[in-house]
Residue, then its C-alpha position, 0 to 999 in steps of 0.5 A: m133568058t139565059k140562068p146565071t153561070k157558076a164560077p168554075q169549081k176547084a179541083a176536089l182536096n184529097a182526103a188524107p190517108k188513114f195510117a196504121n201507125e205513126q211511122a206510116e203518117r211520117a213516112y208519107w208526109e215526108s214524101q208527099d206535099s201538104a199543099a193538095h190537102l189544104d184549101w188556103s182559101q178557107a182559112q181563118r185568121l187568129s188572134l191568140p191576146k193572151l199569150k205571153p213570152s216564155t221565161q225557159t230557152s230551149s234550142l232548136r237545131l236546124p240543118l244548113c242550107r248549102 
């Protein structure tokens, strides 16, 4: 009798390091890809039924992509 085989395990997610301050955290995330810290297979769909459209305008400046 053979034992059932386990499904191959995914690579372990890296834990985000502790940061001394916000500047250090910002510098880290600017240079790292967050994909190593997220497991999208565990994501759940979110519903926000009570959201209402904003009545105020806001401006957002984005860099040009060339």
